[in-house]
Every structure is written in structure tokens, then in C-alpha cells.
C-alpha positions as CSV (number, residue, x, y, z in Angstrom):
1,M,108.2,132.2,103.1
2,T,109.6,132.4,99.7
3,H,107.7,134.4,97.1
4,G,108.2,135.3,93.5
5,V,110.8,132.6,92.9
6,Y,112.3,133.1,89.4
7,V,113.4,130.3,87.2
8,D,114.9,131.1,83.8
9,N,115.6,129.1,80.6
10,I,112.4,127.3,80.5
11,K,110.4,126.3,77.4
12,R,106.6,126.7,77.6
13,L,104.6,124.0,75.9
14,D,101.1,124.6,74.7
15,S,100.3,121.4,72.8
16,V,99.4,117.9,73.8
17,G,100.6,114.8,72.0
18,Q,98.4,111.9,70.6
19,L,97.8,108.5,71.9
20,P,99.8,105.7,70.3
21,E,98.2,103.8,67.4
22,R,97.5,100.1,67.9
23,Q,99.3,97.9,65.3
24,P,97.1,95.3,63.5
25,D,99.2,92.5,65.1
26,A,99.3,94.0,68.6
27,H,98.8,91.7,71.6
28,K,98.5,92.1,75.2
29,G,102.2,91.4,75.8
30,N,103.5,94.3,73.7
31,C,100.8,96.9,75.0
32,G,102.7,97.3,78.2
33,R,102.8,95.5,81.6
34,V,102.0,97.5,84.7
35,L,102.3,96.7,88.4
36,I,100.3,98.9,90.7
37,V,101.1,98.7,94.4
38,A,98.2,100.1,96.2
39,G,95.6,99.7,99.0
40,S,95.4,99.0,102.7
41,M,92.6,98.3,105.2
42,G,89.8,100.7,104.5
43,M,91.5,102.0,101.3
44,A,91.0,99.1,98.8
45,G,89.0,101.5,96.6
46,A,92.2,103.4,95.8
47,A,93.7,100.1,94.3
48,V,90.5,99.4,92.4
49,L,90.4,103.0,90.8
50,S,94.0,103.0,89.8
51,G,93.7,99.4,88.4
52,R,90.7,100.2,86.3
53,A,92.1,103.5,85.1
54,C,95.2,101.7,83.9
55,L,93.0,99.2,82.0
56,R,91.1,102.1,80.4
57,G,94.5,103.8,79.5
58,G,95.3,100.7,77.2
59,A,97.8,98.8,79.2
60,G,98.0,95.2,78.0
61,L,98.5,93.5,81.4
62,V,97.7,95.2,84.7
63,T,98.5,93.6,88.1
64,V,97.4,95.1,91.4
65,A,99.6,94.1,94.3
66,T,97.7,94.8,97.7
67,P,97.7,93.6,101.2
68,K,96.4,90.0,101.3
69,S,93.4,90.9,103.5
70,Q,92.4,93.3,100.8
71,Q,93.0,91.1,97.7
72,M,89.4,89.7,97.5
73,I,87.9,93.3,97.6
74,V,90.4,94.6,95.0
75,A,89.8,91.5,92.8
76,C,86.1,92.1,92.8
77,G,86.7,95.6,91.5
78,S,87.4,94.3,88.0
79,P,87.8,90.9,86.4
80,C,90.3,92.5,83.8
81,Y,93.3,92.9,86.0
82,M,95.3,90.4,88.0
83,T,96.0,90.7,91.7
84,I,98.8,89.7,94.1
85,P,98.6,89.3,97.8
86,L,101.3,91.0,99.8
87,D,102.5,90.4,103.4
88,E,100.8,92.9,105.8
89,D,101.0,94.0,109.4
90,D,98.2,93.8,111.9
91,Q,96.8,97.1,110.6
92,G,96.2,95.7,107.2
93,Q,99.1,97.7,105.7
94,L,102.2,96.5,103.8
95,N,105.0,95.1,106.0
96,Q,108.7,94.8,105.5
97,K,108.4,91.4,103.6
98,A,106.2,93.0,100.9
99,A,109.1,95.0,99.6
100,D,110.9,91.9,98.4
101,R,107.9,90.6,96.6
102,V,107.2,93.9,95.0
103,A,110.8,94.1,93.7
104,L,110.5,90.6,92.3
105,E,107.3,91.3,90.5
106,A,108.5,94.8,89.2
107,S,111.3,93.0,87.4
108,S,108.9,91.7,84.8
109,R,107.0,95.0,84.3
110,N,107.5,98.1,82.2
111,V,106.0,100.4,84.7
112,V,105.3,100.4,88.4
113,V,102.8,102.7,90.1
114,V,103.2,102.9,93.9
115,G,101.3,104.7,96.6
116,P,97.5,104.9,96.1
117,G,95.8,104.1,99.4
118,C,98.9,102.5,100.9
119,G,98.5,104.3,104.2
120,K,101.5,105.1,106.4
121,P,103.2,101.7,107.3
122,P,106.8,102.1,108.6
123,S,107.9,99.7,105.8
124,L,106.6,101.9,102.9
125,K,109.8,104.0,102.8
126,H,112.0,100.9,102.3
127,L,109.7,99.6,99.6
128,V,109.7,102.9,97.6
129,C,113.5,103.3,98.0
130,N,114.1,99.7,96.9
131,L,112.1,100.5,93.7
132,L,114.1,103.6,93.1
133,A,117.3,101.7,93.4
134,T,116.3,98.6,91.5
135,H,113.5,99.0,89.0
136,S,114.7,99.5,85.5
137,G,111.5,100.7,84.0
138,A,109.3,103.8,84.7
139,L,107.9,104.7,88.1
140,V,104.8,106.6,89.0
141,I,105.0,107.8,92.6
142,D,101.7,109.0,94.2
143,A,99.9,109.7,97.3
144,D,101.2,107.9,100.5
145,A,104.4,106.9,98.7
146,L,105.3,110.6,98.2
147,N,105.1,111.2,101.9
148,V,108.1,108.9,102.7
149,L,110.4,110.6,100.2
150,T,112.8,113.5,100.2
151,P,114.3,115.3,97.1
152,D,117.6,113.6,97.7
153,L,116.0,110.1,97.7
154,L,114.1,110.9,94.5
155,G,117.4,111.7,92.7
156,T,118.7,108.2,93.5
157,H,116.9,106.5,90.6
158,H,119.4,105.5,88.0
159,A,117.2,106.9,85.3
160,S,115.3,109.6,87.2
161,S,113.9,111.0,84.0
162,R,111.6,107.9,83.9
163,V,110.1,108.8,87.2
164,V,106.9,110.8,87.5
165,I,105.6,112.2,90.8
166,T,102.1,113.4,91.3
167,P,101.8,115.5,94.5
168,H,98.8,117.6,95.4
169,P,99.9,121.0,97.1
170,G,100.0,119.4,100.6
171,E,102.2,116.6,99.5
172,F,104.4,118.9,97.5
173,A,104.8,121.3,100.5
174,R,105.9,118.3,102.8
175,L,108.3,117.0,100.1
176,T,109.9,120.5,99.7
177,G,109.8,121.6,103.3
178,T,107.5,124.6,102.7
179,D,103.8,125.2,103.2
180,I,100.7,125.1,101.1
181,P,100.2,128.9,100.7
182,T,103.8,129.2,99.4
183,V,103.3,126.4,97.0
184,Q,100.1,127.8,95.7
185,A,101.6,131.3,95.2
186,N,104.7,129.9,93.4
187,R,103.4,126.7,91.6
188,E,105.3,126.9,88.4
189,E,108.6,128.2,89.9
190,L,108.7,125.6,92.7
191,A,107.7,122.7,90.5
192,I,110.5,123.6,88.0
193,R,113.1,123.8,90.9
194,L,112.1,120.4,92.2
195,A,112.3,118.8,88.8
196,R,115.7,120.3,88.2
197,Q,116.9,119.2,91.6
198,T,115.8,115.6,91.3
199,G,115.7,114.9,87.5
200,V,112.1,113.5,87.8
201,V,109.0,114.8,86.0
202,V,106.8,116.7,88.5
203,L,103.0,116.8,88.0
204,L,101.7,119.3,90.6
205,K,98.0,118.7,90.8
206,G,95.3,121.3,91.3
207,H,93.7,124.1,89.3
208,R,95.8,124.4,86.2
209,T,97.9,121.4,86.9
210,I,101.7,122.0,86.3
211,V,103.8,119.4,84.4
212,T,107.6,119.9,84.1
213,D,110.9,118.2,83.7
214,G,112.8,121.2,84.7
215,S,113.6,122.2,81.1
216,S,110.0,122.5,79.8
217,I,106.6,123.3,81.4
218,Y,103.0,122.7,80.5
219,V,100.1,124.3,82.3
220,N,97.0,122.1,81.9
221,T,93.8,123.7,80.7
222,T,91.3,120.8,81.3
223,G,89.4,119.8,84.5
224,N,86.9,121.4,86.8
225,P,86.2,121.7,90.6
226,G,84.0,118.7,90.5
227,M,87.1,116.6,90.3
228,A,88.0,117.7,93.9
229,T,86.8,114.4,95.3
230,G,88.5,111.4,96.8
231,G,90.0,108.9,94.3
232,S,90.7,111.4,91.5
233,G,94.4,111.2,92.0
234,D,94.3,107.3,92.1
235,V,92.6,107.4,88.7
236,L,95.3,109.7,87.3
237,S,98.2,107.6,88.6
238,G,96.8,104.4,87.0
239,F,96.1,106.1,83.7
240,L,99.7,107.5,83.7
241,G,101.1,104.0,84.3
242,A,99.2,102.8,81.1
243,L,100.5,105.6,79.0
244,L,104.1,105.1,80.1
245,A,103.8,101.3,79.6
246,Q,102.9,101.9,75.9
247,G,106.2,103.7,75.2
248,I,105.2,107.4,75.4
249,P,108.1,109.4,76.7
250,T,107.8,110.4,80.4
251,L,107.2,114.1,80.0
252,D,104.8,113.6,77.1
253,A,102.9,110.9,79.0
254,A,102.5,113.1,82.0
255,I,101.2,116.0,79.9
256,L,98.8,113.8,78.0
257,G,97.6,112.0,81.1
258,A,96.8,115.3,83.0
259,F,95.0,116.7,79.8
260,L,92.9,113.6,79.2
261,H,92.1,113.1,82.9
262,G,90.8,116.6,83.0
263,L,88.9,116.3,79.9
264,A,87.2,113.1,81.2
265,G,86.2,115.1,84.2
266,D,84.8,117.9,81.9
267,I,82.8,115.5,79.8
268,A,81.5,113.6,82.9
269,A,80.5,116.8,84.7
270,K,78.1,117.7,81.8
271,D,76.2,114.5,82.6
272,F,76.4,114.4,86.3
273,T,77.2,118.1,87.2
274,Q,80.3,119.0,89.1
275,M,78.6,118.4,92.4
276,G,77.6,114.9,91.5
277,L,81.0,113.9,89.9
278,I,82.8,111.0,91.6
279,A,86.2,109.5,90.8
280,S,84.8,106.3,89.2
281,D,83.1,108.6,86.6
282,L,86.5,109.7,85.5
283,V,87.5,106.0,84.8
284,D,84.3,105.5,82.8
285,Y,84.8,108.7,80.8
286,L,88.4,108.2,80.0
287,P,87.6,106.5,76.6
288,A,85.3,109.4,75.7
289,A,88.1,111.8,76.5
290,C,90.5,109.8,74.4
291,A,88.2,109.6,71.5
292,R,87.4,113.3,71.5
293,H,91.2,114.2,71.6
294,S,92.0,111.7,68.8
295,A,89.3,113.3,66.6
296,C,90.8,116.7,67.0
């Protein structure tokens, strides 16, 4: 195991940017268009959470693409996003044909979020690699979509600096060929190393979430153990998609997203306790977190 990895020439950031102001003549078309590829049999909730968080993050138009058997469930999660049915296999997961539809739909969106609740279909690697190769906008790669990638594949995006990956320690360990204890002992150094190797922005989740592009690093100060519950990461990925869609630079969006996501959890925990906190509370408290931050 590698311990005490040292990475030099890194700028430490300690401030968080502000949310963009809405212009008086703003309309849904210029507030960002986000495509979220999420869900599978038994995991429709991940698609709902990500879609709702994207709406709460201010995206003008949100579309959730999900296996066709799950479309009705996902559509019932909110009347405010659109849904697209994707071809699926007999396990209710995306099949090979889904990649072509996703690429087509992605071409008219600023941002694509891919991975929440997708499961482990054999076709997922093709879908994600296709997005890396063809999508001209920003990408948020989360959850199951991370587990089909390698550092070399991440670096194939023509503008890798517009890619954000959001691994938890287990996903990060698999991606980098190490183990969770090593990751947890060297969180900053390993995140910086992966960002430099691939050119993407790395958001390594957990206590004191790390955000880095390989040149700068931010260690998040918000959040609490009550957020260690299923679906919290799905909320973060959708929220990040909304921030990116509104034109916030990639690193700034990742830092702001981590901060406000954690702040929403802190505010919600005061009402529900850490033990009683669930992921949908984070969605509902994102506006309160944004308002508190804007007032600072």
C-alpha cells in the first residue's frame, strides 16, 4: 500500500463562489438544459432524486432518461422535469441501443449527468465512453458510471476539464486500483494525482469532501454524518449538473455544489436530526442552503 503520497505545487482554496444572478429577462432556455441518464429496475428513486435536485439547482430544462419500464415511476417523481424512455434489457437496465438515443439527446443539452442508479448492464461502458468521445458540453459522471471507467478512458474527453467525477472512497479505490484504507489515508494526494493524470475535476466524497482539478484543492467544511444515507450522492450529481448548466466554471461549480449540498444537510439535520435525515430532505433544503449562502 502507498502511504504519505506527496504532491507539490498545489493551490489551497478556502472560499466558495456565489450562485449566478438571474437576469430580469431570463427564460428557461437560457438557464441551462440538463440530461440526466439514471435509473434501472428497483433504482428509479435515484433518477427522481437527481432530477429533482437539478431542478432545485436552477436548471431551466431538465430531462431524465431512464429505462422505459421505469419511465412512469420516474415521471411521477416530479411534474417539473421531462422524461425519455430508453431501450432496456430483460433486467430493466439500459441496453446497447440506449447509447445511441442518449448521444442524440445529449447533443442539445449543455450538461449530461450519467450514472445514478443505472446498475451494471454490459452496455453502460459503451454509453459512457460514447459520451466522453462525442459530447461537447460538461459531464458529471457518478455512481455506476464510474465503475466502468479507467483513468485512461477519462482522459479521452476532448475537453476533460469540463468533466466532474464524484466517487465515494470505494469507487475511487476501484478506479485507481487501490483499496479503501489507502484512499482514506491519502485522500488529498490521491485525488490530486488522479485529476492531474486525467484532466478532470475530482470530487472525492466523504467527511471533508475533496475537490481538485490537479492545480488547486478545496476541502469542504459542510455536511454531517446524517448524510450517510442512500441517495445523497444522487442529489449531489443532479445539483452539480444544474450549476454547470448555468455557466459556472467546472471547478467552481464542484466546490459550490459540495458546499451547498453539505449545508443543506446541516440545515435539515437541525429539523430532522442526523439519524432521521434522508436524501429527499437534502433536495427540499437546497433552496434554504442557497438562500443562507447568498445572504453571507
